[in-house]
C-alpha positions as CSV (number, residue, x, y, z in Angstrom):
1,X,0.0,0.0,0.0
2,X,1.3,3.4,-1.0
3,X,-0.2,6.8,-0.1
4,X,0.5,10.0,-2.1
5,X,-0.6,13.4,-1.0
6,X,-0.4,16.5,-3.3
7,X,-0.3,20.1,-2.1
8,X,0.6,23.6,-3.3
9,X,-2.1,24.3,-5.9
10,X,-4.0,27.5,-6.0
11,X,-4.9,30.6,-8.1
12,X,-2.1,32.4,-10.0
13,X,-1.9,35.0,-12.6
14,X,-0.5,34.3,-16.1
15,X,3.2,34.4,-16.1
16,X,3.4,33.4,-12.4
17,X,4.9,30.4,-10.7
18,X,3.7,27.6,-8.4
19,X,5.5,24.6,-6.8
20,X,3.5,21.5,-6.3
21,X,4.5,19.0,-3.6
22,X,3.8,15.3,-3.4
23,X,4.5,13.4,-0.1
24,X,4.9,9.7,-0.3
25,X,4.4,7.2,2.5
26,X,7.5,5.2,1.7
27,X,10.9,5.8,0.1
28,X,10.5,7.1,-3.5
29,X,13.7,5.3,-4.4
30,X,11.7,2.1,-4.3
31,X,9.3,3.2,-7.1
32,X,9.8,1.9,-10.6
33,X,8.7,5.2,-12.0
34,X,7.2,8.5,-10.9
35,X,4.9,10.8,-12.9
36,X,2.9,14.1,-12.8
37,X,-0.4,14.1,-14.6
38,X,-3.0,16.7,-15.1
39,X,-6.7,16.8,-16.1
40,X,-8.3,19.9,-17.5
41,X,-12.1,20.4,-17.4
42,X,-13.8,18.1,-19.9
43,X,-10.6,16.5,-21.0
44,X,-8.7,13.2,-20.4
45,X,-5.7,13.0,-18.1
46,X,-2.4,13.7,-19.7
47,X,1.1,13.0,-18.5
48,X,3.2,16.2,-18.2
49,X,6.4,14.9,-16.6
50,X,7.9,11.4,-16.0
51,X,11.0,9.8,-14.4
52,X,11.5,6.1,-15.2
53,X,14.1,3.9,-13.5
54,X,15.8,6.8,-11.8
55,X,16.7,8.4,-15.1
56,X,16.3,12.0,-16.2
57,X,12.8,13.6,-16.3
58,X,10.9,13.7,-19.6
59,X,8.3,16.4,-20.4
60,X,5.4,16.8,-22.7
61,X,6.2,19.4,-25.4
62,X,3.7,22.0,-24.1
63,X,5.6,22.4,-20.7
64,X,9.2,22.0,-21.8
65,X,11.4,24.8,-20.5
66,X,8.7,25.9,-18.0
67,X,8.1,22.9,-15.7
68,X,10.8,21.0,-13.7
69,X,10.3,17.6,-12.0
70,X,12.3,17.5,-8.8
71,X,12.7,14.6,-6.3
72,X,14.1,14.5,-2.8
73,X,14.8,10.9,-1.8
74,X,15.8,11.8,1.8
75,X,12.4,13.4,2.4
76,X,10.2,11.0,0.3
77,X,9.1,14.1,-1.7
78,X,8.4,14.9,-5.3
79,X,7.9,18.4,-6.6
80,X,6.7,20.0,-9.8
81,X,8.1,23.5,-10.3
82,X,5.9,25.4,-12.7
83,X,7.0,28.7,-14.2
84,X,5.6,31.1,-16.8
85,X,2.2,29.7,-16.2
86,X,-0.5,30.0,-18.9
87,X,-4.3,29.8,-18.7
88,X,-4.2,26.5,-20.6
89,X,-2.2,25.0,-17.7
90,X,-5.4,25.2,-15.6
91,X,-6.1,21.6,-14.4
92,X,-6.2,19.3,-11.4
93,X,-2.6,17.9,-11.0
94,X,-1.8,14.5,-9.7
95,X,1.4,12.7,-8.7
96,X,1.7,9.0,-9.4
97,X,4.1,6.2,-8.6
98,X,4.4,2.7,-9.9
99,X,5.5,-0.1,-7.5
100,X,5.6,-3.8,-8.6
101,X,3.2,-3.2,-11.5
102,X,0.6,-1.2,-9.6
103,X,0.2,2.5,-10.2
104,X,-0.8,4.7,-7.2
105,X,-2.5,8.1,-7.4
106,X,-2.7,11.1,-5.1
107,X,-6.0,12.9,-4.6
108,X,-5.0,15.8,-6.8
109,X,-4.5,19.6,-6.3
110,X,-6.2,22.3,-8.3
111,X,-4.2,24.8,-10.3
112,X,-6.0,27.8,-11.8
113,X,-4.2,30.3,-14.0
114,X,-6.3,33.4,-14.5
115,X,-6.2,37.2,-14.3
């Protein structure tokens, strides 16, 4: 059993920044992979950033150069640093982790980018 809890969402103006946090109930070094997903209103979830097998982060084209996936193994924490935010980034953001073939999801945190 794995628990993931996101925090850090909120309302921000276009061009602003937010840092999302994800606290895991066990060492993140044990996970096969880690991901950040988002789901905008009326749309399917999409992956925005992923780390597989302890490698470098991979990003969807729409967030490259603006978002950074950060992990802190000592604190069992994952972060998504989001800069230069745009209205189209508005969504519920989720952290996920895969362990032994099972994918675990956090409850999500709302990010709204608006003037």
